[in-house]
C-alpha positions in Angstrom: 20.5 7.1 15.2 21.6 8.7 11.9 20.0 11.8 10.4 17.8 10.0 7.8 16.4 7.7 10.5 15.6 10.7 12.7 13.7 12.4 9.9 11.9 9.2 9.0 10.3 9.1 12.4 8.3 12.0 11.0 7.1 10.4 7.7 6.5 6.9 9.1 7.1 7.0 12.8 8.5 3.5 12.8 11.8 1.8 11.9 12.3 -1.6 10.5 14.1 -3.9 12.9 17.6 -4.6 11.7 17.9 -8.0 13.4 15.4 -10.4 14.9 18.1 -12.9 15.9 21.8 -13.4 15.7 21.9 -14.8 12.1 24.8 -13.3 10.1 23.5 -12.9 6.6 25.4 -11.0 4.0 23.0 -8.5 2.5 23.1 -5.4 0.3 20.8 -2.4 -0.5 20.3 -0.4 -3.6 21.7 3.1 -3.6 19.0 5.6 -4.4 19.2 9.4 -3.9 17.3 10.7 -0.9 15.6 13.4 -2.9 14.3 13.5 -6.5 13.1 16.3 -8.7 9.4 16.9 -9.2 8.4 16.2 -12.8 5.1 16.3 -14.6 4.8 12.5 -13.9 5.5 12.8 -10.2 2.9 11.6 -7.6 3.2 12.4 -3.9 1.8 10.2 -1.1 -0.3 12.7 1.0 -1.3 11.6 4.5 -4.2 13.2 6.3 -3.1 11.6 9.6 -3.7 8.2 11.2 -7.3 8.8 12.2 -9.2 5.6 11.3 -12.6 4.0 11.9 -11.4 0.4 11.5 -9.3 -1.6 13.9 -7.2 -3.8 11.7 -5.0 -6.1 13.9 -2.2 -5.8 11.3 -2.3 -1.9 11.2 0.8 -0.5 9.6 0.4 2.9 11.1 2.8 4.1 13.8 0.2 5.0 16.6 1.9 8.3 17.3 -0.5 10.8 19.0 0.9 13.7 17.0 0.2 11.9 13.8 -3.5 11.1 14.6 -5.2 14.0 12.8 -3.4 16.7 10.9 -5.4 20.0 11.0 -7.4 20.9 7.9 -5.8 24.4 7.5 -2.4 22.7 7.5 -3.5 20.2 4.9 -4.7 22.9 2.7 -1.4 24.7 3.0 0.3 21.5 2.0 -1.8 21.2 -1.1 -0.8 24.7 -2.1 2.9 24.0 -1.3 2.9 20.9 -3.4 1.3 22.7 -6.3 3.9 25.4 -6.1 6.6 22.7 -6.5 5.0 21.5 -9.7 3.3 18.4 -8.2 0.2 17.6 -10.3 -1.1 14.4 -8.7 -1.2 12.9 -5.2 -2.4 9.7 -3.5 -4.5 10.7 -0.5 -4.1 8.3 2.4 -4.3 7.9 6.2 -5.3 6.2 8.5 -8.6 6.3 6.7 -8.7 9.6 4.8 -12.5 9.7 4.2 -13.2 10.1 7.9 -11.0 13.1 8.3 -13.3 16.1 8.9 -11.5 18.1 6.3 -11.4 15.4 3.6 -13.8 17.0 1.2 -12.1 20.4 1.7 -8.8 18.8 0.7 -10.4 17.2 -2.3 -11.9 20.5 -3.4 -8.5 22.2 -3.0 -6.8 19.6 -5.1 -9.4 20.1 -7.8 -9.1 23.9 -7.6 -5.3 23.5 -8.1 -5.9 21.2 -11.1 -4.2 18.3 -9.2 -5.5 14.8 -9.9 -5.7 12.5 -6.9 -6.1 8.9 -6.0 -7.1 7.5 -2.6 -6.0 4.6 -0.4 -9.1 3.7 1.6 -10.7 0.9 3.7 -13.8 1.5 1.8 -16.1 2.1 4.8 -17.8 5.3 3.4 -18.0 4.4 -0.3 -21.5 2.9 0.1 -23.0 6.1 1.4 -25.6 7.6 -1.0 -23.9 10.1 -3.3 -20.5 9.8 -1.8 -18.8 8.1 -4.8 -20.5 10.6 -7.2 -19.2 13.5 -5.2 -15.6 12.4 -5.0 -15.7 11.5 -8.7 -16.8 15.1 -9.5 -14.0 16.4 -7.3 -11.5 14.6 -9.5 -10.8 11.2 -8.0 -9.0 9.1 -10.5 -8.3 5.9 -8.8 -9.3 4.2 -5.5 -7.1 1.5 -3.9 -9.6 -0.3 -1.7 -8.6 -2.8 1.0 -10.6 -6.0 0.8 -8.8 -9.0 2.2 -11.3 -11.9 2.0 -14.4 -13.0 0.2 -15.8 -14.7 3.3 -17.6 -12.1 5.5 -16.3 -13.4 8.8 -12.7 -13.6 7.6 -13.0 -10.1 6.2 -14.3 -8.7 9.4 -11.4 -10.2 11.4 -8.7 -8.9 9.1 -10.3 -5.4 8.6 -11.2 -4.9 12.3 -14.8 -4.2 11.3 -18.0 -6.3 11.2 -19.6 -8.6 8.6 -21.9 -5.7 7.7 -18.8 -3.6 7.3 -17.5 -6.1 4.7 -20.8 -5.7 2.8 -20.4 -1.9 2.8 -16.9 -2.2 1.3 -18.2 -4.4 -1.5 -21.2 -2.1 -2.2 -18.8 0.8 -2.2 -16.6 -0.8 -4.9 -19.8 -1.4 -6.9 -20.5 2.4 -6.6 -17.0 3.5 -7.6 -17.1 1.4 -10.7 -20.6 2.7 -11.5 -19.2 6.3 -11.2 -16.3 5.6 -13.6 -13.6 5.6 -11.0 -10.7 3.1 -11.5 -10.5 0.6 -8.7 -7.6 -1.5 -7.5 -8.5 -4.0 -4.8 -5.8 -4.4 -2.2 -5.6 -7.8 -0.5 -3.0 -8.5 2.2 -1.9 -12.1 2.8 -2.7 -13.3 6.4 -3.0 -16.6 8.2 -6.8 -16.1 8.2 -6.8 -16.3 4.5 -3.9 -18.7 4.0 -4.6 -20.5 0.6 -7.7 -18.4 0.1 -6.4 -15.5 -1.9 -7.1 -17.1 -5.3 -10.6 -17.8 -4.0 -11.0 -14.1 -3.3 -9.8 -13.3 -6.8 -12.2 -15.8 -8.4 -15.1 -14.3 -6.3 -14.1 -10.8 -7.4 -13.8 -11.7 -11.1 -17.3 -13.2 -10.9 -18.6 -9.9 -9.4 -16.6 -7.3 -11.3 -15.1 -9.1 -14.2 -12.0 -7.2 -15.6 -13.3 -3.8 -14.3 -11.3 -4.0 -11.1 -7.5 -4.5 -10.9 -6.1 -6.5 -8.0 -3.0 -6.2 -5.8 -1.8 -9.0 -3.5 0.5 -7.9 -0.7 3.0 -9.7 1.5 2.4 -8.1 5.0 4.7 -5.7 6.7 5.5 -6.2 10.4 6.9 -2.7 10.8 3.8 -0.9 12.1 1.9 -1.0 15.4 0.2 -4.2 14.3 3.4 -5.9 13.4 3.2 -8.4 16.3 -0.2 -9.8 15.3 0.2 -13.5 14.8 -2.0 -13.4 11.7 0.9 -11.9 9.7 3.6 -14.1 11.0 4.1 -15.6 7.5 6.9 -17.1 5.4 7.0 -16.4 1.7 7.0 -20.1 1.0 3.6 -20.5 2.7 1.8 -18.1 0.3 3.8 -18.8 -2.9 1.4 -21.4 -4.4 -1.6 -19.3 -3.8 0.1 -16.2 -5.3 1.0 -18.2 -8.3 -2.6 -19.3 -8.6 -3.7 -15.7 -8.5 -1.3 -14.8 -11.3 -2.5 -17.7 -13.4 -6.2 -16.9 -12.8 -5.7 -13.2 -13.6 -3.9 -14.1 -16.9 -6.7 -16.5 -17.9 -9.5 -14.1 -17.1 -7.8 -11.0 -18.6 -7.7 -9.3 -15.2 -4.8 -7.2 -14.2 -3.1 -8.8 -11.1 0.0 -7.4 -9.5 2.0 -8.0 -6.3 3.5 -5.8 -3.6 6.6 -6.8 -1.5 6.7 -10.1 -3.2 10.1 -11.1 -4.9 9.5 -12.4 -8.4 11.2 -15.7 -7.5 8.3 -16.3 -5.0 5.9 -16.6 -7.9 8.5 -18.0 -10.3 7.8 -15.6 -13.2 9.5 -12.4 -13.9 6.7 -11.3 -16.2 4.3 -10.6 -13.4 4.1 -7.0 -12.0 5.9 -7.3 -8.8 6.9 -4.1 -7.1 7.2 -2.1 -3.9 5.0 1.0 -3.2 6.8 3.1 -5.8 5.7 0.7 -8.5 2.1 1.8 -8.2 2.8 5.4 -9.1 4.0 7.2 -6.0 7.4 8.9 -6.5 7.6 11.1 -3.5 6.6 11.0 0.2 5.4 14.3 1.8 6.7 14.2 5.4 3.5 13.8 7.5 4.6 15.7 10.6 6.4 18.7 9.2 4.7 18.8 5.8 7.6 20.7 4.3 9.9 18.0 2.9 9.5 15.6 0.0 11.5 12.3 0.1 12.0 10.0 -2.9 9.9 6.9 -2.1 12.4 4.7 -3.9 15.1 5.9 -1.4 12.9 5.1 1.6 12.2 1.6 0.2 15.9 1.1 -0.5 16.6 1.8 3.1 14.3 -0.8 4.5 14.5 -3.5 1.7 17.6 -5.6 1.1 18.9 -8.4 -1.1 20.9 -11.5 -0.7 24.2 -11.5 -2.5 22.9 -14.3 -4.8 20.2 -11.9 -6.1 22.8 -10.0 -8.2 22.6 -12.8 -10.7 18.8 -12.9 -11.0 17.3 -12.0 -14.3 14.4 -10.2 -12.4 16.7 -8.2 -10.1 16.0 -4.9 -11.8 12.3 -5.2 -11.1 12.5 -6.8 -7.7 11.4 -4.8 -4.6 13.7 -6.7 -2.3 12.8 -8.1 1.1 12.4 -6.5 4.5 15.8 -6.7 6.3 14.1 -8.0 9.5 12.7 -10.9 7.5 16.0 -12.0 6.0 17.8 -11.6 9.4 15.2 -13.9 10.9 14.8 -16.5 8.3 17.9 -16.3 6.1 18.0 -16.3 2.3 17.7 -20.0 1.3 14.1 -19.7 0.1 15.0 -17.0 -2.5 16.5 -18.5 -5.6 17.5 -16.4 -8.6 15.5 -16.8 -11.8 
């Protein structure tokens, strides 16, 4: 194992498979520097650990015991360290960060260091009386809330919660918007919701209008939930539904974007179609050591690859690429340059 891969067992704890079968597919990666300078526009992904109160069958976390819950004093040290480097904004994530016992202390430290923050959340605590108002007062700028289905039963299956849990997530989004926090709804494609993503978007537009942004994600199989049959998908299976989401968002004036979806899948290079770094994060704070910042674009370039034919695509500059394990398994024929 080379040195970057050893280090990345710290930040992610998992490695993308390099070959699922014996297909020989000529692929290439982008070359991106491992480290990047911190600028006033930099945003760090800040993990509180993998502690979570949901049991999503497609969980992308590693399952490492040493990553389960990072001690609060260590998290506070990391806030100060990032501030000293010039970082002025972070995305707080987990696991589920709101159930970490030091969550509010971390939020207060970010506020006291004049650091703005976003959150990646399953939304399970947002409905609690006063919770959204509290985090808004502590400087929360944006919440990326996972909601994968409009049907309560489907939502419960995908989120590893209950139908009442689905209702709490929806009520929490209501509260965030009422408190003036920007919301991006994060919906991952699964077999449970095959051909239902546009239905979810239509339901969301009826409830929140253009107040909430939407992000539709092709699932990763790299985490501990990667073997769940519900995310054993091909891009071609979800393409029409993703195109419908793009069209519906455009017609309604709602911002719709995609993650880990090549532009050729939706057939339109105009749609916002990016990897994680495209939603603001520029750096990844190593979650075990807490003393090293990696360029997220470099990490993505390690795991995401391109077919040789992609070089001639008009959308290549904005394309996130495809997981190497996917192309090794299925080949490149379904991806046609625009």
